[in-house]
N, C-alpha and C positions, 0 to 999 in steps of 0.2 A: 696460570693465573688469573686471578676474576676478571672477567667482563663487565665494564659499566652495565651495560645493557644485557646482562644474562637472561638466558629463556627463563625461568624461572620466576622471572617480573615480570614476564607477558612483553617485552621490550620496553617497561619503564626504567630509566638509568637510576642508579645508586644516587642517592645523598648523602652527605656524611655532613655532622656537626663535632669539630671539635674544641673544648673547651679547656682553656688553659689558665693556670691560676698563679701562673709568676714571671715575671721578666725574663729570667734564663731560661724558664725550664720549658723548650717548647714540645716539637714533636720532631723533627729529625728525620731520619729514615721513614716512620709513618707518613708523615706529611710528602715526602718525593716519592712514597710508593702512588700516594692520591695523585697526587701531579703529573706521574712515569703514566700511572692508565686511565686517565683522561675523567677521573673520576670528581663530581661534582661536591664540591666541599667549601665549609664557610666555618670560618673561628670567630669565638667570640672570647673576650678578654674580660675574664668572671673578677679577678683582682683588679680591674678599674672601672667595676661595677656596669660595663656592657650591658646593655637587655638582652635575655633569653628569646630567641625565638620560638612560634610554637615548636614543642617538639613531633607533634606530628608530621612536619616537613619534613620529615628526616630519616632514613632506613637505618642509622646507627649513627651512635653518639661516641667520641673518644675522649677520655677525661686525661688530664694531665697531672704532673705532681706538683709541690710544692712543699719549701721547708715547715709550713706550717701543720699541725699535728693536726688529723681529723678530731682529735676528742678536744682539740681548742676550737670549734667551728664558732663555738657561745659567743666567742669573742672576737670576732670577725665576721658580719654582718653578709657580707659578702658570700662567704661560704655557709650559714643557712642557705642564702637566696638560690645556693645552686645545689644544695643538697634535697628542697626542696623539688626544684625543676628536675633534678634526677630519679627524686620517688615519684613524681609522678608521671616520669617515661617511662620506668623500672615496673611500675604496674599495670600499664598501660602496654606494657610486651614489648618495648624498644628493646634495642640489642643494643649493649653498652659495654663499653674495654675500657675497663681505668687501669693505670697506671699509676705504680707507688700510693701517693698519696690518693689517686681519683682510686684504686683497687679499695683501699681502706673505706674511702667513703661509700661505695658500694654493698663495701660487707655491712655497714651500719646499717643502712636503707633495709637490707635482708634481716636485721636483728642480729648482726655477732657486735664481737666488739673488738677495741682496739686499742693499743697498749703499747709497753715500751719494749722493743727488745732486749733481752739479756744481754747482749752486743752489738751495738754498731755494724753493718755490713755495708762497706768501702771498697770499690776495687772490683775485680774479676773476680767471681766464684764459680764453682759447679753445681748444676743442680744435677735432680732425677726425676722422669716420669714415674710418680704411681702407679700400680693396676689401673686405675681407672683413667688414667692420661692417656697409658698407652693403648686403653679400647675408643677412648673420642676422639672424633673427628676433627675437634678442634689445632689435635696435636699431632694430627696426619701427617709422616714423613719426617718427623723431628726424630733425632735419636735417644736411648734412653737418659742417656747422660748428657750433657753439655755445657757450655760458660754461659754468664750471663756476667752483665753489668748492675752492679747496686749503690748505692746512694740514700742509705737509710735509718733511722734507726727505732721507728715502730714497725709493726705486724700486726694482721687481724687475725681473728678467731676466724674459723670457716663456719658460714653460714651453716644454718641447720638443717636445712633443706640443698646443699649446695653440694660437690665434690671436690674432694681437694686431688689437684690433677700434676702438680709438680713441688716436689719438697727439697730443702736444703738443708746440710749442716747445721749449720749455727743457727739460722730463722729458717723451722720447719715450714711454715706454709708459705708458698712462694705464687701459687695459680690456684683458683677457684672457680668453678663455673656453675651457676645456676639456669637453665636454660637458656634465653640469651644475652645473660649476666655476666661477665669474665672478668674477675680482678687478677694482675699481674702486680707481685711487688717489685720484678726487677725490668731494667730497664734496656731492652732488643734495640729499640730505636736510637740507640744514643752510639755516637759515634766516638774517637777520641777527640775531637772537638770540642764536643760538647763535654767531656770529663774535663779536658785543660778547664773551659770556663768554671763549668762547675769547682775543682780545685781550688783556681783563683776565689773564686768567690765564698765560696765554705772551709776555707784553708784550716779555720780553727778546728774543725772536727776531724780533722784527720790524726791529730793527735791519737783519739780514743780509739784505733786501729795501728798505729803504729809507722804510718809509711807518710813518705812525701807524696806532694802533687804529681814530679816527677812519675814516680812508681806507679802513681792509679791512672795517671796517663799512658805509661810503657803497658800496663796489663790490659788496657782496652784495647790499644793497639794489638798485642799479642793474636786475639781473638774479635778482629773487627768484623771480616772478611767471614767468620764463622756466624758469628750474632746478625751481620747484615742479610744471611742467610735465609735464617731464623724467621726475620724479624719480617721479610716476605711470605715467608710458608704461611706464618701466623696470620696474617694478612688476609691471604688467600684464603684460607679457611673459616676467619671470623666475617668474613663478607657473606661468603658461602651458608653460612651458618646464620648470618640476621636476614637472607632471602629466602633461606627454609621456612614458608607459613607451615609447615606441623611441625616446629619447633616453639615448646611452651615457653 
């Protein structure tokens, strides 16, 4: 577990900013991790036009999802403001972890494209570490194959200077890292409670994958404990990365 006063910081406490982009897509297990570890954190509701604090005040930034496509940002002023805030944070070397659309926004900032998947992914799927993923400290203690929860119809290309760490069968690009910037397409932070909320809110999308809301929730429940362990492991490793002054 990460210590909020990790020795590499010289005793300075870790401070985290969470950017939420949608009313029903919060941070689930990731937020619970911050609470359980006593890590100082703040939440900005970008979709409600809340003002961003100076990124210099934080050691790491977590960016959440939204059903809005990252490539439609021009139609949503709050996403344009968020992308500019994150652009400054990224190029100042701030550690950023984006999930789903949050990952796609980070990919865009790093020069990659976001586009529709050949097929939506909704429910539980299995993914695998790439060769780079097996070597990367970010995924230390991860199995080579593991289950994840999905709800997305878009995907990112891998930024030119980044490495693809996790890949899937339906949608290949599942996680990338470039320095302290990490993009994760899947939702390790989601429990079956979140899955049920999303299944109710996005019921019309279930037709595209031929699943019922009950099936999606059941899939999440089946792997919930395993995904929770990996969510905790991912944040342990991410905060180690965030506090490593040698990582560019």
